[in-house]
N, C-alpha and C positions, 0 to 999 in steps of 0.2 A: 358075504353077499349083500348088496345094497337093496334098499327098499324105496324106489323112486316114487311110488304112489304116496307113501307116507311123507316123504320129503315135500312133495307138492302140497299135500294137505296142510302141513305145518306152515308153509309159506303163505298159502291162501288164507288160512285162519288169521294170521297176523295182519295181512294186508287188508282184509275185509273188516276186521274187528277194530281197526284203529279209529276210534271215535275222536280221540284227540291226537292227531298225527304230529310227530316231531322228529326232526332230523338230528344228526350228530352235531355237537357243538362246532359251529362254523368258524368261530374265532380261533380255534386250535391251529388252523392251517397257517396263520400268520405269526404264531408264537415261536420263539426260539426253542431248539431242542437241547435239553440238558441231560447229561448222562453221568452215572457213577459206575465204576467197574474196577476190577483188580488190574486190568491191563487193556491197552488200546493199540491197535495197529491201523494207522490212517494213511491212505494213498491219495494225495491231492490231485494227481493227474487223472486217476480213475474215479475220483470222488466217492471213495468207499471207506467205511469205517468198520472195524471188527472189534467189538468189545467182548472181553472174556472175564469170567469170575464174578459171580453175584451181581449181575448187571441190573441197573435200574435206570430207565429212560423216561423222562417226562417231557411233554409238549402240550402246554396249556392244561386241559383237564385229562389228557391222555397219559396213561401210565403203562409201561411195558417192562416186565421183569423176566429174566431167564439166566441160565448159566453162560450162554453166548448169544449175542445179538449182532447180526450183520446188517449194516445200513448202506444203501446205495442211493445217490442223488443224481437225477438226470439234469440236463442243461436248463430245463425250465423250472427247476427247484423242487420237483416232486420227489418223494422218497419212497423206497421200497425197503422193508425191513423183514428179517427172519429171526425169530427168537426160538432158541432151542433150550429145553430144560436139561438139568443135570439128571443122570440115571436115577430112575425111581421117583422123580419129581415132575412137576408140571410148570410150564411157562405161563405167564399171566398177562392179561390185557384188560384195561378198564377205560371207559370214556363216558363223559356226560352227554346226554341228549339235549338238543337245542330247545330252549324256551320252557322246559319243565324240570322239576326236581327228580329226574330219573337218570339212572346210570346203567350202562351195559358193561358187563364184565364176563370174561371167559378164560378158560384154561385148556391146555393141551400139551402134549409132548413137543409139538412144534406149532408155532404161530406165524403166519405169513400176512403181512400188511402192505397194501398198495394204496398210497395216498392219492394218486391220480384218480383211480376208480373208487376210492374210499371203501375198499372191500377188506374184510378180515377173514382169514381161513384158520380154523382150529383143527389140528390133525392128531389123531390117536388119543384115546381117553378124553375126548373133547366134551366140554360142558360150557354152556352159555346161560347167563342169568340176567334178568332185568330187575332192578331195584327201584321202588318208589320211595325216595329218601333212603331210609335204612331198612325198609321192608321188602323182602323178597316176594315178587309177584309172578315171575315166570322162570322156568328152568328147563333146559333141554340137554339130554346126554346122547352122544352118538360117536361114531368112528371119525366122521368128518363133518364139521359145521362151517358153513359159509355165511357170513353176515354182511349185508349191504347197508352201510351207514346212510346212504342217500335215500333209500326207500323204506328203511326199517323192516326189511324182509330178510328172513334167513331160511336156509335149507339144512336139513339134518339127514345124514346117511348112517345106517347101521352097518354091521358086518362083523367078520371074524375078529377084527382088531378091537371091537367093542365088547368082546366077551369077558365076563368076570364071574367070580363065584356066585354073585347075586343075580347075574344076568347071563346065563350060559348060552343063550341063543344069540346074543349080540344085537337084539332089536333096539330100536330107538325108544327112549323113554322121555316123556315131556309132561310138564305141568304148566297149564296156561290159565291165568286168572281172568275173570271178566274185565274187559278193557276199560269200561267207564269207571267201575269201582276202583280199579288199580290206578287210574290216572287222576283221580280227584281226591286228594288227601282231605280228610275231614268230612267227606260226604256221608249222608245218612246211610247206614248199612241196610241191606235188603232184609226182608222179613226172614225169620229163622225157618229153616227147612232142611231136608236131608241134603248132605253134601254130595255133589256129583262125583262119580268115580270114573276113571278111564278104564274101559273094558277092551280086551283084545277083539279084533274083528277077523272073522274067518277069511275075508277077502284079502287080508294083508298078511296072513300066516305064511311062513316059509314053506 
């Protein structure tokens, strides 16, 4: 069962909290795609490539890993990719944000990327993290996560596919750091005080 109210809350919090907004690395669009895999099936007529076996694809700062990655290119040069993990594992995606030392990375059993819309969808056991340099500042877990590289907004849905031993309800779990502190390396830390904690809201209960 999805929780649309919580999804909207996460998206709004990120959009309104962006003190230093930054988009995905724009130069990646013009970089060549490089791939490593155990096997490749390429169809020049259909402009499709199917990579299988420990696949690693790089395009500028963008990295995609999976057991299988299908790539399709349209006549205008835009690409759509689907990365599928090996059984019991997760596919991986990572990309630098434009103008700042920040990276977005995520995992899921299936990852779908649309370069025209610049959208990434993480499906089943999905997790998305934001790093400031090497420091983790945000993390979200859910059944399906959709990340928009253009606006730096994402939505997170929970559900039965997100149930684990540690989270039997399958609800969304998110950690969001203060935006200004997270985006300004070396800034003076705030005065010490009690650490805020996420608390369940009765309005969002199943």
